[in-house]
C-alpha positions as a Markdown table, in Angstrom:
| # | Residue | x | y | z |
|---|---|---|---|---|
| 1 | Unk | 100.4 | -71.4 | 49.4 |
| 2 | Unk | 99.9 | -74.2 | 46.9 |
| 3 | Unk | 103.0 | -76.4 | 46.6 |
| 4 | Unk | 104.8 | -74.7 | 49.4 |
| 5 | Unk | 106.9 | -77.1 | 51.5 |
| 6 | Unk | 107.3 | -75.7 | 55.0 |
| 7 | Unk | 110.6 | -75.8 | 56.8 |
| 8 | Unk | 110.9 | -78.3 | 59.7 |
| 9 | Unk | 110.3 | -76.5 | 62.9 |
| 10 | Unk | 112.3 | -77.4 | 66.0 |
| 11 | Unk | 111.1 | -77.1 | 69.6 |
| 12 | Unk | 112.7 | -73.7 | 69.9 |
| 13 | Unk | 110.8 | -71.1 | 67.8 |
| 14 | Unk | 114.1 | -69.2 | 67.2 |
| 15 | Unk | 115.9 | -72.3 | 65.9 |
| 16 | Unk | 117.4 | -71.8 | 62.4 |
| 17 | Unk | 117.8 | -74.7 | 60.1 |
| 18 | Unk | 119.8 | -75.2 | 56.9 |
| 19 | Unk | 117.1 | -75.3 | 54.3 |
| 20 | Unk | 119.2 | -76.5 | 51.3 |
| 21 | Unk | 120.6 | -79.6 | 53.0 |
| 22 | Unk | 117.2 | -80.6 | 54.4 |
| 23 | Unk | 115.1 | -80.1 | 51.3 |
| 24 | Unk | 117.4 | -82.0 | 49.0 |
| 25 | Unk | 116.4 | -85.2 | 50.8 |
| 26 | Unk | 112.7 | -84.5 | 50.3 |
| 27 | Unk | 111.4 | -87.5 | 48.3 |
| 28 | Unk | 109.0 | -85.4 | 46.2 |
| 29 | Unk | 111.8 | -83.3 | 44.6 |
| 30 | Unk | 109.5 | -80.4 | 43.9 |
| 31 | Unk | 110.4 | -76.8 | 43.4 |
| 32 | Unk | 110.0 | -75.0 | 46.7 |
| 33 | Unk | 108.7 | -71.9 | 44.8 |
| 34 | Unk | 106.2 | -73.1 | 42.2 |
| 35 | Unk | 105.8 | -76.9 | 43.0 |
| 36 | Unk | 107.0 | -77.9 | 39.5 |
| 37 | Unk | 109.5 | -80.7 | 39.2 |
| 38 | Unk | 112.8 | -79.6 | 40.6 |
| 39 | Unk | 116.0 | -79.8 | 38.5 |
| 40 | Unk | 118.5 | -79.1 | 41.3 |
| 41 | Unk | 119.5 | -76.9 | 44.2 |
| 42 | Unk | 120.0 | -73.4 | 42.8 |
| 43 | Unk | 121.2 | -70.6 | 45.0 |
| 44 | Unk | 120.7 | -72.9 | 47.9 |
| 45 | Unk | 117.1 | -73.7 | 47.2 |
| 46 | Unk | 115.5 | -76.7 | 45.5 |
| 47 | Unk | 113.9 | -75.2 | 42.4 |
| 48 | Unk | 112.9 | -76.0 | 38.8 |
| 49 | Unk | 114.6 | -74.8 | 35.7 |
| 50 | Unk | 112.2 | -72.0 | 35.1 |
| 51 | Unk | 112.6 | -70.5 | 38.5 |
| 52 | Unk | 116.4 | -70.9 | 38.3 |
| 53 | Unk | 116.5 | -68.8 | 35.1 |
| 54 | Unk | 114.2 | -66.2 | 36.8 |
| 55 | Unk | 116.3 | -66.0 | 39.9 |
| 56 | Unk | 119.5 | -65.6 | 37.9 |
| 57 | Unk | 118.0 | -62.7 | 36.0 |
| 58 | Unk | 116.7 | -61.1 | 39.2 |
| 59 | Unk | 120.1 | -61.3 | 40.9 |
| 60 | Unk | 122.1 | -60.0 | 38.0 |
| 61 | Unk | 119.5 | -57.6 | 36.4 |
| 62 | Unk | 118.5 | -54.1 | 37.1 |
| 63 | Unk | 114.8 | -54.7 | 37.8 |
| 64 | Unk | 112.9 | -53.4 | 40.8 |
| 65 | Unk | 109.9 | -55.7 | 41.2 |
| 66 | Unk | 106.7 | -54.4 | 42.7 |
| 67 | Unk | 103.6 | -56.4 | 43.6 |
| 68 | Unk | 100.4 | -54.9 | 42.2 |
| 69 | Unk | 98.5 | -56.6 | 45.0 |
| 70 | Unk | 99.2 | -57.2 | 48.7 |
| 71 | Unk | 102.5 | -59.1 | 48.4 |
| 72 | Unk | 100.6 | -62.4 | 48.9 |
| 73 | Unk | 100.1 | -63.6 | 45.3 |
| 74 | Unk | 99.8 | -67.4 | 44.7 |
| 75 | Unk | 102.9 | -68.7 | 43.0 |
| 76 | Unk | 102.5 | -72.1 | 41.4 |
| 77 | Unk | 103.4 | -73.8 | 38.1 |
| 78 | Unk | 100.6 | -72.0 | 36.2 |
| 79 | Unk | 100.7 | -68.6 | 37.9 |
| 80 | Unk | 104.5 | -68.2 | 38.6 |
| 81 | Unk | 104.9 | -65.6 | 35.9 |
| 82 | Unk | 102.0 | -63.4 | 37.0 |
| 83 | Unk | 103.9 | -61.6 | 39.8 |
| 84 | Unk | 107.7 | -61.5 | 39.8 |
| 85 | Unk | 107.8 | -59.7 | 43.1 |
| 86 | Unk | 106.0 | -62.4 | 45.0 |
| 87 | Unk | 107.9 | -65.1 | 43.1 |
| 88 | Unk | 111.2 | -63.5 | 44.3 |
| 89 | Unk | 109.9 | -63.1 | 47.8 |
| 90 | Unk | 108.9 | -66.8 | 48.0 |
| 91 | Unk | 112.4 | -67.8 | 46.8 |
| 92 | Unk | 114.0 | -65.6 | 49.4 |
| 93 | Unk | 111.8 | -67.0 | 52.2 |
| 94 | Unk | 112.7 | -70.5 | 51.1 |
| 95 | Unk | 116.3 | -69.9 | 52.2 |
| 96 | Unk | 118.1 | -68.2 | 49.2 |
| 97 | Unk | 121.9 | -68.2 | 49.5 |
| 98 | Unk | 123.8 | -66.2 | 46.9 |
| 99 | Unk | 126.9 | -68.2 | 47.7 |
| 100 | Unk | 125.3 | -71.4 | 46.5 |
| 101 | Unk | 125.4 | -70.6 | 42.8 |
| 102 | Unk | 125.7 | -74.1 | 41.4 |
| 103 | Unk | 123.1 | -76.8 | 41.2 |
| 104 | Unk | 123.5 | -79.7 | 43.6 |
| 105 | Unk | 123.3 | -82.1 | 40.7 |
| 106 | Unk | 126.8 | -81.1 | 39.8 |
| 107 | Unk | 128.1 | -83.2 | 42.6 |
| 108 | Unk | 128.2 | -83.2 | 46.4 |
| 109 | Unk | 131.8 | -82.1 | 46.8 |
| 110 | Unk | 131.6 | -79.2 | 44.3 |
| 111 | Unk | 128.1 | -78.2 | 45.7 |
| 112 | Unk | 129.5 | -78.0 | 49.2 |
| 113 | Unk | 132.4 | -75.9 | 48.0 |
| 114 | Unk | 130.1 | -73.5 | 46.2 |
| 115 | Unk | 127.8 | -73.1 | 49.3 |
| 116 | Unk | 130.7 | -72.2 | 51.5 |
| 117 | Unk | 131.7 | -69.3 | 49.3 |
| 118 | Unk | 131.0 | -65.8 | 50.6 |
| 119 | Unk | 127.6 | -64.6 | 49.5 |
| 120 | Unk | 128.9 | -61.6 | 47.6 |
| 121 | Unk | 131.4 | -61.4 | 44.8 |
| 122 | Unk | 132.3 | -58.4 | 42.5 |
| 123 | Unk | 129.6 | -59.7 | 40.2 |
| 124 | Unk | 127.0 | -58.9 | 42.8 |
| 125 | Unk | 128.2 | -55.4 | 43.2 |
| 126 | Unk | 130.2 | -55.5 | 46.4 |
| 127 | Unk | 133.5 | -53.7 | 45.7 |
| 128 | Unk | 136.6 | -53.4 | 47.8 |
| 129 | Unk | 138.7 | -50.4 | 46.9 |
| 130 | Unk | 141.6 | -48.3 | 48.1 |
| 131 | Unk | 141.3 | -46.3 | 51.3 |
| 132 | Unk | 140.6 | -42.6 | 51.4 |
| 133 | Unk | 141.7 | -40.1 | 54.1 |
| 134 | Unk | 139.1 | -39.3 | 56.6 |
| 135 | Unk | 137.9 | -35.7 | 56.7 |
| 136 | Unk | 139.2 | -33.6 | 59.5 |
| 137 | Unk | 137.1 | -33.4 | 62.6 |
| 138 | Unk | 135.4 | -36.7 | 62.1 |
| 139 | Unk | 135.3 | -39.2 | 64.9 |
| 140 | Unk | 134.1 | -42.1 | 62.9 |
| 141 | Unk | 135.5 | -45.5 | 63.9 |
| 142 | Unk | 134.5 | -47.1 | 60.6 |
| 143 | Unk | 137.5 | -48.6 | 58.7 |
| 144 | Unk | 138.6 | -46.5 | 55.8 |
| 145 | Unk | 137.2 | -47.2 | 52.3 |
| 146 | Unk | 136.9 | -45.1 | 49.2 |
| 147 | Unk | 133.8 | -43.1 | 48.2 |
| 148 | Unk | 131.8 | -45.3 | 45.8 |
| 149 | Unk | 130.5 | -43.9 | 42.5 |
| 150 | Unk | 126.8 | -42.9 | 42.6 |
| 151 | Unk | 125.6 | -46.4 | 41.9 |
| 152 | Unk | 123.7 | -48.7 | 44.2 |
| 153 | Unk | 124.2 | -52.4 | 43.8 |
| 154 | Unk | 120.8 | -53.2 | 42.3 |
| 155 | Unk | 120.8 | -56.9 | 43.3 |
| 156 | Unk | 121.5 | -56.3 | 47.0 |
| 157 | Unk | 119.0 | -53.4 | 47.4 |
| 158 | Unk | 116.4 | -55.3 | 45.4 |
| 159 | Unk | 116.9 | -58.3 | 47.7 |
| 160 | Unk | 116.6 | -56.1 | 50.9 |
| 161 | Unk | 113.4 | -54.6 | 49.6 |
| 162 | Unk | 112.0 | -58.1 | 48.7 |
| 163 | Unk | 112.6 | -59.6 | 52.1 |
| 164 | Unk | 111.5 | -56.7 | 54.2 |
| 165 | Unk | 108.7 | -58.1 | 56.5 |
| 166 | Unk | 105.2 | -57.0 | 56.0 |
| 167 | Unk | 103.5 | -54.8 | 58.6 |
| 168 | Unk | 102.0 | -56.9 | 61.4 |
| 169 | Unk | 98.7 | -56.2 | 63.1 |
| 170 | Unk | 98.5 | -56.2 | 66.9 |
| 171 | Unk | 94.9 | -57.6 | 67.1 |
| 172 | Unk | 94.3 | -54.9 | 69.6 |
| 173 | Unk | 90.8 | -54.8 | 71.1 |
| 174 | Unk | 89.9 | -51.1 | 71.1 |
| 175 | Unk | 86.8 | -51.8 | 73.2 |
| 176 | Unk | 89.1 | -52.6 | 76.1 |
| 177 | Unk | 90.3 | -49.8 | 78.4 |
| 178 | Unk | 93.8 | -48.5 | 77.7 |
| 179 | Unk | 95.2 | -49.8 | 81.0 |
| 180 | Unk | 99.0 | -50.1 | 81.5 |
| 181 | Unk | 99.0 | -53.9 | 81.7 |
| 182 | Unk | 96.7 | -54.3 | 78.7 |
| 183 | Unk | 98.9 | -51.9 | 76.6 |
| 184 | Unk | 102.1 | -53.6 | 77.6 |
| 185 | Unk | 100.7 | -57.1 | 77.2 |
| 186 | Unk | 99.5 | -56.1 | 73.7 |
| 187 | Unk | 103.0 | -54.8 | 72.8 |
| 188 | Unk | 104.5 | -58.1 | 74.0 |
| 189 | Unk | 102.1 | -60.2 | 71.8 |
| 190 | Unk | 102.9 | -57.9 | 68.9 |
| 191 | Unk | 106.6 | -58.4 | 69.5 |
| 192 | Unk | 106.3 | -62.1 | 69.3 |
| 193 | Unk | 104.6 | -61.9 | 65.9 |
| 194 | Unk | 107.3 | -59.5 | 64.7 |
| 195 | Unk | 110.1 | -61.7 | 66.1 |
| 196 | Unk | 108.9 | -64.6 | 63.8 |
| 197 | Unk | 109.3 | -62.3 | 60.8 |
| 198 | Unk | 112.6 | -61.0 | 62.0 |
| 199 | Unk | 114.1 | -64.5 | 62.0 |
| 200 | Unk | 112.8 | -65.2 | 58.5 |
| 201 | Unk | 114.2 | -61.8 | 57.3 |
| 202 | Unk | 117.6 | -62.4 | 58.8 |
| 203 | Unk | 117.8 | -65.9 | 57.2 |
| 204 | Unk | 117.2 | -64.2 | 53.8 |
| 205 | Unk | 120.0 | -61.6 | 54.2 |
| 206 | Unk | 123.0 | -62.2 | 51.9 |
| 207 | Unk | 125.9 | -63.2 | 54.2 |
| 208 | Unk | 123.9 | -64.1 | 57.3 |
| 209 | Unk | 123.7 | -67.8 | 56.8 |
| 210 | Unk | 127.4 | -68.1 | 56.1 |
| 211 | Unk | 128.0 | -67.7 | 59.9 |
| 212 | Unk | 127.8 | -70.4 | 62.5 |
| 213 | Unk | 124.3 | -71.2 | 63.6 |
| 214 | Unk | 125.1 | -70.2 | 67.2 |
| 215 | Unk | 126.3 | -66.8 | 65.9 |
| 216 | Unk | 123.1 | -66.3 | 64.0 |
| 217 | Unk | 121.1 | -67.0 | 67.2 |
| 218 | Unk | 123.3 | -64.7 | 69.3 |
| 219 | Unk | 123.0 | -61.8 | 66.9 |
| 220 | Unk | 119.2 | -62.2 | 66.8 |
| 221 | Unk | 119.0 | -62.4 | 70.6 |
| 222 | Unk | 121.1 | -59.3 | 71.1 |
| 223 | Unk | 119.4 | -57.2 | 68.4 |
| 224 | Unk | 115.7 | -58.0 | 68.4 |
| 225 | Unk | 114.7 | -55.0 | 70.5 |
| 226 | Unk | 116.8 | -52.7 | 68.4 |
| 227 | Unk | 115.4 | -54.0 | 65.2 |
| 228 | Unk | 111.8 | -53.6 | 66.4 |
| 229 | Unk | 112.4 | -50.1 | 67.7 |
| 230 | Unk | 114.1 | -49.0 | 64.5 |
| 231 | Unk | 111.3 | -50.4 | 62.4 |
| 232 | Unk | 108.7 | -48.7 | 64.7 |
| 233 | Unk | 110.5 | -45.4 | 64.1 |
| 234 | Unk | 110.4 | -45.9 | 60.4 |
| 235 | Unk | 106.6 | -46.7 | 60.4 |
| 236 | Unk | 106.0 | -43.7 | 62.7 |
| 237 | Unk | 107.9 | -41.5 | 60.2 |
| 238 | Unk | 106.1 | -42.8 | 57.2 |
| 239 | Unk | 102.6 | -42.9 | 58.6 |
| 240 | Unk | 102.4 | -40.1 | 61.1 |
| 241 | Unk | 105.4 | -37.9 | 60.2 |
| 242 | Unk | 106.8 | -38.6 | 63.7 |
| 243 | Unk | 103.8 | -37.3 | 65.6 |
| 244 | Unk | 102.8 | -40.7 | 67.1 |
| 245 | Unk | 104.2 | -44.2 | 67.6 |
| 246 | Unk | 102.9 | -46.5 | 64.9 |
| 247 | Unk | 103.4 | -49.9 | 66.5 |
| 248 | Unk | 100.8 | -51.4 | 64.2 |
| 249 | Unk | 97.9 | -50.2 | 62.0 |
| 250 | Unk | 95.6 | -51.1 | 64.8 |
| 251 | Unk | 97.8 | -50.0 | 67.7 |
| 252 | Unk | 99.1 | -46.4 | 67.4 |
| 253 | Unk | 100.3 | -44.5 | 70.5 |
| 254 | Unk | 99.2 | -40.9 | 70.9 |
| 255 | Unk | 100.3 | -38.7 | 73.8 |
| 256 | Unk | 97.6 | -40.2 | 76.0 |
| 257 | Unk | 98.6 | -43.8 | 75.4 |
| 258 | Unk | 102.3 | -43.0 | 75.9 |
| 259 | Unk | 101.5 | -41.7 | 79.3 |
| 260 | Unk | 99.4 | -44.7 | 80.3 |
| 261 | Unk | 102.0 | -47.1 | 79.2 |
| 262 | Unk | 104.3 | -46.4 | 82.2 |
| 263 | Unk | 107.2 | -45.8 | 79.9 |
| 264 | Unk | 106.5 | -42.2 | 78.8 |
| 265 | Unk | 110.1 | -41.1 | 78.6 |
| 266 | Unk | 111.1 | -44.2 | 76.6 |
| 267 | Unk | 108.2 | -43.5 | 74.2 |
| 268 | Unk | 109.5 | -39.9 | 73.8 |
| 269 | Unk | 112.9 | -41.4 | 73.0 |
| 270 | Unk | 111.5 | -43.7 | 70.4 |
| 271 | Unk | 109.5 | -40.8 | 68.9 |
| 272 | Unk | 112.6 | -38.7 | 68.8 |
| 273 | Unk | 114.2 | -41.2 | 66.4 |
| 274 | Unk | 111.2 | -40.9 | 64.0 |
| 275 | Unk | 111.4 | -37.1 | 64.3 |
| 276 | Unk | 115.1 | -37.4 | 63.3 |
| 277 | Unk | 114.0 | -39.5 | 60.3 |
| 278 | Unk | 111.7 | -36.6 | 59.3 |
| 279 | Unk | 114.5 | -34.1 | 59.7 |
| 280 | Unk | 116.9 | -36.2 | 57.6 |
| 281 | Unk | 114.2 | -37.3 | 55.2 |
| 282 | Unk | 115.5 | -40.8 | 55.5 |
| 283 | Unk | 115.1 | -42.9 | 52.3 |
| 284 | Unk | 113.9 | -46.5 | 52.3 |
| 285 | Unk | 117.2 | -47.7 | 50.9 |
| 286 | Unk | 119.1 | -46.0 | 53.7 |
| 287 | Unk | 116.7 | -47.5 | 56.2 |
| 288 | Unk | 117.2 | -51.0 | 54.9 |
| 289 | Unk | 121.0 | -50.8 | 55.0 |
| 290 | Unk | 120.9 | -49.3 | 58.5 |
| 291 | Unk | 118.6 | -51.9 | 59.8 |
| 292 | Unk | 121.0 | -54.7 | 58.8 |
| 293 | Unk | 123.8 | -52.8 | 60.6 |
| 294 | Unk | 121.7 | -52.8 | 63.7 |
| 295 | Unk | 121.3 | -56.6 | 63.4 |
| 296 | Unk | 125.1 | -56.7 | 63.4 |
| 297 | Unk | 125.5 | -53.9 | 66.0 |
| 298 | Unk | 125.7 | -55.9 | 69.3 |
| 299 | Unk | 128.1 | -58.8 | 69.8 |
| 300 | Unk | 129.6 | -60.9 | 72.6 |
| 301 | Unk | 132.7 | -59.3 | 74.2 |
| 302 | Unk | 134.5 | -62.6 | 73.6 |
| 303 | Unk | 133.7 | -62.4 | 69.9 |
| 304 | Unk | 131.9 | -64.7 | 67.6 |
| 305 | Unk | 132.7 | -68.2 | 66.2 |
| 306 | Unk | 132.5 | -66.9 | 62.6 |
| 307 | Unk | 134.2 | -63.6 | 63.3 |
| 308 | Unk | 135.8 | -63.2 | 59.9 |
| 309 | Unk | 132.4 | -63.9 | 58.1 |
| 310 | Unk | 130.7 | -61.4 | 60.5 |
| 311 | Unk | 133.3 | -58.7 | 59.8 |
| 312 | Unk | 133.1 | -59.2 | 56.1 |
| 313 | Unk | 129.3 | -59.0 | 56.1 |
| 314 | Unk | 129.2 | -55.9 | 58.3 |
| 315 | Unk | 131.8 | -54.1 | 56.1 |
| 316 | Unk | 129.8 | -55.0 | 53.0 |
| 317 | Unk | 126.6 | -53.4 | 54.4 |
| 318 | Unk | 128.6 | -50.3 | 55.5 |
| 319 | Unk | 129.8 | -49.9 | 52.0 |
| 320 | Unk | 126.3 | -50.5 | 50.6 |
| 321 | Unk | 125.1 | -47.6 | 52.8 |
| 322 | Unk | 127.9 | -45.5 | 51.4 |
| 323 | Unk | 126.8 | -46.3 | 47.9 |
| 324 | Unk | 123.2 | -45.5 | 48.7 |
| 325 | Unk | 124.3 | -42.1 | 50.0 |
| 326 | Unk | 126.6 | -41.4 | 47.1 |
| 327 | Unk | 123.7 | -41.9 | 44.7 |
| 328 | Unk | 121.5 | -39.3 | 46.4 |
| 329 | Unk | 124.1 | -36.6 | 47.3 |
| 330 | Unk | 125.8 | -34.3 | 44.9 |
| 331 | Unk | 129.4 | -34.0 | 46.2 |
| 332 | Unk | 131.9 | -35.8 | 48.5 |
| 333 | Unk | 131.5 | -33.4 | 51.4 |
| 334 | Unk | 127.7 | -34.0 | 51.5 |
| 335 | Unk | 128.3 | -37.7 | 51.3 |
| 336 | Unk | 130.5 | -37.7 | 54.4 |
| 337 | Unk | 128.1 | -35.4 | 56.3 |
| 338 | Unk | 125.2 | -37.7 | 55.5 |
| 339 | Unk | 127.1 | -40.8 | 56.5 |
| 340 | Unk | 128.1 | -39.1 | 59.7 |
| 341 | Unk | 124.4 | -38.1 | 60.5 |
| 342 | Unk | 123.1 | -41.6 | 59.8 |
| 343 | Unk | 125.7 | -43.4 | 61.8 |
| 344 | Unk | 125.1 | -41.1 | 64.7 |
| 345 | Unk | 121.4 | -42.2 | 64.6 |
| 346 | Unk | 122.6 | -45.8 | 64.7 |
| 347 | Unk | 124.7 | -45.1 | 67.8 |
| 348 | Unk | 121.8 | -43.3 | 69.5 |
| 349 | Unk | 119.7 | -46.4 | 68.9 |
| 350 | Unk | 122.0 | -48.4 | 71.2 |
| 351 | Unk | 121.6 | -46.0 | 74.1 |
| 352 | Unk | 117.8 | -45.9 | 73.7 |
| 353 | Unk | 117.5 | -49.6 | 73.4 |
| 354 | Unk | 119.5 | -50.0 | 76.6 |
| 355 | Unk | 116.8 | -48.2 | 78.5 |
| 356 | Unk | 114.0 | -50.2 | 76.7 |
| 357 | Unk | 115.7 | -53.5 | 77.7 |
| 358 | Unk | 116.0 | -52.5 | 81.3 |
| 359 | Unk | 112.2 | -51.7 | 81.3 |
| 360 | Unk | 111.5 | -54.9 | 79.5 |
| 361 | Unk | 113.5 | -57.0 | 82.0 |
| 362 | Unk | 111.9 | -55.3 | 85.0 |
| 363 | Unk | 108.4 | -55.9 | 83.7 |
| 364 | Unk | 109.4 | -59.5 | 82.9 |
| 365 | Unk | 110.7 | -60.2 | 86.4 |
| 366 | Unk | 107.6 | -58.5 | 87.9 |
| 367 | Unk | 105.1 | -59.8 | 85.3 |
| 368 | Unk | 102.9 | -61.7 | 87.7 |
| 369 | Unk | 102.6 | -58.7 | 90.1 |
| 370 | Unk | 102.1 | -56.3 | 87.3 |
| 371 | Unk | 99.7 | -58.6 | 85.4 |
| 372 | Unk | 101.6 | -58.3 | 82.2 |
| 373 | Unk | 101.6 | -61.2 | 79.7 |
| 374 | Unk | 104.8 | -62.4 | 78.0 |
| 375 | Unk | 104.3 | -64.9 | 75.1 |
| 376 | Unk | 106.4 | -68.1 | 75.2 |
| 377 | Unk | 108.8 | -67.0 | 72.5 |
| 378 | Unk | 109.6 | -63.7 | 74.2 |
| 379 | Unk | 110.1 | -65.6 | 77.5 |
| 380 | Unk | 112.7 | -67.8 | 75.9 |
| 381 | Unk | 114.6 | -64.9 | 74.4 |
| 382 | Unk | 114.6 | -62.8 | 77.5 |
| 383 | Unk | 115.6 | -65.8 | 79.7 |
| 384 | Unk | 118.7 | -66.2 | 77.5 |
| 385 | Unk | 119.5 | -62.6 | 77.1 |
| 386 | Unk | 118.9 | -61.2 | 80.6 |
| 387 | Unk | 122.0 | -62.7 | 82.3 |
| 388 | Unk | 124.2 | -61.8 | 79.4 |
| 389 | Unk | 123.2 | -58.2 | 79.3 |
| 390 | Unk | 123.1 | -57.7 | 83.1 |
| 391 | Unk | 126.6 | -59.2 | 83.6 |
| 392 | Unk | 128.1 | -57.1 | 80.8 |
| 393 | Unk | 128.9 | -59.9 | 78.4 |
| 394 | Unk | 127.8 | -57.9 | 75.4 |
| 395 | Unk | 129.2 | -54.8 | 73.6 |
| 396 | Unk | 127.8 | -52.4 | 71.1 |
| 397 | Unk | 129.8 | -51.6 | 67.9 |
| 398 | Unk | 129.6 | -47.8 | 67.8 |
| 399 | Unk | 130.6 | -45.7 | 64.8 |
| 400 | Unk | 131.7 | -42.7 | 66.9 |
| 401 | Unk | 133.6 | -42.1 | 70.1 |
| 402 | Unk | 131.4 | -40.9 | 73.0 |
């Protein structure tokens, strides 16, 4: 994209950097969105005055921006007003941080203070209210909070929609025979492409970058399989009504491919999640909130460095899911039933992903004998994750007692 200043990439492909502190030292002082002359660091991103005004309205307004094209419009000084959806997406990908509300030109001390503020305030629609008794018979372990009015925080949901990664193609060669090793190698290559987008997505989540960098890395390392599987189930639900596994537009598993993959039972488990989506008629807003909760669903047993920030972020997204449900349901009883059903799905994901990880680790250890390819990025993640999972250093944050 014209005028785009790429972030500095470290040796590790999963390494996250702090974009605002790095771009403010860029000699050119150009807006990271449209390449016009930058006026300061707004919402954590070096931008011009025009983009600053646009972002402020986007965050505080009620608009739901949609791209008329393919979500890849060119955003520059001349064409920045043509597509607000792609303009917002480019800002989010540049490292947006709702906590950094003031321009860096106001002073280093004040700017640092602003950047360290939590990403959500009451202005952004995250509300903390009095507790409500839990309905009898419920086994939910979620802390008490009141039922929200039927109103979804437009800024947060709009942001989640804007940063949702695009569908990735597997580059699958359909002329090749569907052998086990070719199918699994293709899935691994696809996973690497998806992982790059998951990292970018997580960096754009309000609240995520307030945590220590090590915590961000840990959460991504523990949740990557869960996030990919959950998104797979969503695509399978939307594109095949749960009848097949829609890994990519050019790689869809029918019954025959499931059997040839050597993980037929796991494929059935993944398909059962998409079938549950069909039964529940899951909405996109529910899916987006649930996906964030899966990112925050597995943690070290010893806790995180930024535990308070993590707890606050997780509670904010639990409440956002409640607001989404409250908007679509007619009464309190239905709200609680829907919340119970969706959180049961989240708990089921952890059990399913446990089996998927075991299969992944086995094929990784035996990759040479099985002739299964693992891309470098996946090798790095699994090498770090394998000892932590196998020695019981992780725990899943379940909503319900077993």
